[in-house]
C-alpha positions in Angstrom: -18.8 -2.3 -4.0 -20.6 -3.5 -0.8 -22.4 -1.1 1.3 -20.0 -1.7 4.3 -17.0 -0.6 2.1 -18.9 2.4 0.7 -19.7 3.6 4.3 -16.2 2.7 5.4 -14.6 4.9 2.8 -17.2 7.5 2.2 -16.5 10.9 0.7 -17.0 13.8 3.0 -18.3 17.2 2.3 -14.7 18.6 2.5 -13.7 15.9 0.1 -16.5 16.7 -2.3 -15.7 20.4 -2.2 -12.0 19.6 -3.2 -13.3 17.3 -6.0 -15.6 19.9 -7.1 -13.0 22.7 -7.1 -10.5 20.4 -9.1 -12.8 18.7 -11.5 -16.0 20.7 -11.5 -15.1 22.5 -14.9 -14.1 19.2 -16.4 -17.5 17.8 -15.5 -19.2 20.8 -17.0 -17.1 20.6 -20.2 -17.8 16.8 -20.5 -21.5 17.6 -20.2 -21.4 20.4 -22.8 -19.4 18.3 -25.2 -21.7 15.4 -24.8 -24.8 17.6 -25.4 -23.2 19.2 -28.3 -22.2 15.9 -30.0 -25.8 14.7 -29.6 -27.7 17.9 -30.4 -29.9 16.2 -32.9 -30.8 13.2 -30.8 -33.8 14.7 -28.8 -32.3 13.3 -25.6 -33.9 14.5 -22.3 -30.9 15.3 -20.2 -29.4 18.7 -20.2 -25.8 19.7 -19.7 -26.2 20.0 -15.8 -27.6 16.5 -15.6 -24.7 15.1 -17.5 -22.3 17.1 -15.4 -24.0 15.7 -12.2 -23.5 12.2 -13.6 -19.8 13.0 -13.9 -19.7 14.4 -10.3 -21.2 11.0 -9.2 -18.6 9.1 -11.1 -15.9 11.2 -9.3 -17.3 10.4 -5.9 -17.2 6.7 -6.7 -13.7 7.1 -7.9 -12.7 8.8 -4.7 -14.2 6.1 -2.7 -12.4 3.5 -4.5 -9.2 5.5 -4.3 -9.5 6.0 -0.5 -10.0 2.2 -0.1 -6.8 1.6 -2.3 -4.7 3.9 -0.4 -5.9 2.5 3.0 -5.2 -1.1 1.9 -1.7 -0.2 0.5 -0.9 1.6 3.8 -2.1 -1.5 5.9 -0.1 -3.9 3.8 3.0 -1.8 4.2 2.6 -1.4 8.1 1.8 -5.1 8.4 4.8 -6.1 6.5 6.9 -4.0 8.9 5.4 -5.4 12.2 4.1 -8.9 11.6 6.4 -11.4 13.1 4.5 -14.6 13.4 5.4 -17.2 10.8 1.8 -18.2 9.9 0.6 -14.5 9.8 3.5 -13.7 7.6 2.3 -16.3 5.2 -1.3 -15.0 5.3 0.1 -11.5 4.7 2.1 -12.5 1.8 -0.9 -14.2 0.3 -3.0 -11.0 0.9 -0.1 -8.9 -0.6 0.1 -11.1 -3.6 -3.7 -10.9 -4.1 -3.6 -7.1 -3.9 -0.7 -6.4 -6.2 -1.9 -9.0 -8.8 -5.5 -7.7 -8.7 -5.3 -6.1 -12.3 -3.3 -9.0 -13.9 -4.2 -12.5 -14.9 -7.3 -11.5 -16.7 -10.2 -13.9 -15.9 -8.1 -15.8 -13.5 -7.6 -12.9 -11.2 -8.9 -13.2 -7.6 -10.9 -10.5 -6.0 -9.6 -8.8 -3.0 -12.9 -8.3 -1.3 -14.7 -8.0 2.0 -13.2 -11.1 3.6 -9.6 -10.2 2.7 -10.1 -6.7 4.1 -11.3 -8.2 7.3 -8.2 -10.4 7.6 -6.0 -7.5 6.8 -7.7 -5.4 9.5 -7.3 -8.2 12.0 -3.6 -8.4 11.2 -3.3 -4.6 11.5 -5.1 -4.5 14.9 -3.0 -7.4 16.2 0.4 -6.3 15.3 0.6 -2.6 14.3 0.7 -0.2 17.1 -2.2 2.2 17.6 -0.1 5.2 17.0 0.9 4.1 13.5 -2.5 2.6 12.2 -3.8 4.3 9.1 -7.0 6.3 9.5 -10.1 4.7 7.8 -11.7 8.1 7.3 -8.6 9.9 6.2 -9.1 12.8 3.8 -8.8 12.1 0.2 -5.3 12.2 -1.2 -5.3 14.5 -4.2 -2.1 13.3 -5.8 -1.3 12.9 -9.5 -2.2 9.2 -9.5 -5.7 10.0 -8.2 -5.9 12.9 -10.7 -5.3 10.5 -13.7 -7.6 7.9 -12.3 -10.4 10.4 -11.7 -10.1 11.8 -15.2 -10.1 8.3 -16.8 -13.2 7.4 -14.8 -15.1 10.5 -15.9 -14.2 10.2 -19.5 -15.3 6.5 -19.5 -18.6 7.5 -17.9 -19.0 10.1 -20.7 -18.5 7.5 -23.3 -21.0 5.3 -21.6 -23.6 8.0 -21.5 -22.9 8.7 -25.2 -23.4 5.2 -26.2 -26.7 5.1 -24.2 -27.9 8.2 -26.0 -27.1 6.5 -29.3 -28.8 3.3 -28.5 -32.0 5.3 -27.5 -32.0 7.5 -30.6 -34.2 5.1 -32.6 -36.7 5.1 -29.7 -36.8 8.8 -29.3 -37.0 9.8 -33.0 -40.4 8.1 -33.4 -42.0 9.7 -30.4 -45.2 11.5 -30.7 -46.6 13.8 -28.1 -50.3 13.7 -27.3 -49.9 16.8 -25.2 -53.0 19.4 -25.7 -50.5 22.1 -25.8 -48.9 21.0 -28.9 -51.9 21.6 -30.9 -52.2 25.3 -29.9 
C-alpha cells in the first residue's frame, strides 16, 4: 500500500480502541497459542510481542477495509450521478476493475492509486458535496470486517509460526559467550 493511501485511510486512536476491545483477547490468545506450540524452539519473542504483531496486522486490515468501503461507496454514488457518456464508460471500467479485483488470477489488474484518483475526480465533478463519502470515516465494525480481521490475524500467526520453524535450526546451535553464564 502506498504512503498516500495509508495516510488517507489511517486508523484513528478511537478506531484502535474499538479494534482492541473487539479483538484484543483474540490477539493475546493467538500469541499464547503460538508460544505454547513452539515452547522448545528457543525463540526470542514472548507472548506480548506476538500479540503486538497481531494488533499491527489488525491495523493494516482496518486500513484496507476503510479503503474498500470508501471506494465501494464512491462507485455507488458515481453510478447514481454521472450522466456524461464518456464518464459513464470510465466509471464502468473502474467498476469492472474493482469488482473483478479478486478474480482472474495472474491476469487481474490492480485497482491502484491512478484509479483512485480518477474515481475521486468523478466523485468531485458529479456527486453533490452533501452526499460525498467521508475519507476519514470511522471504521465500520460489521460482520464482513470481523471475518476479514480474523482471517488476517490467523494468517499472520501462521506466518510467524513458519518463521519460528525456519529459524529453529539457527537458534538450536547458539552458544552464549556471556560471562554470566559461567557463574
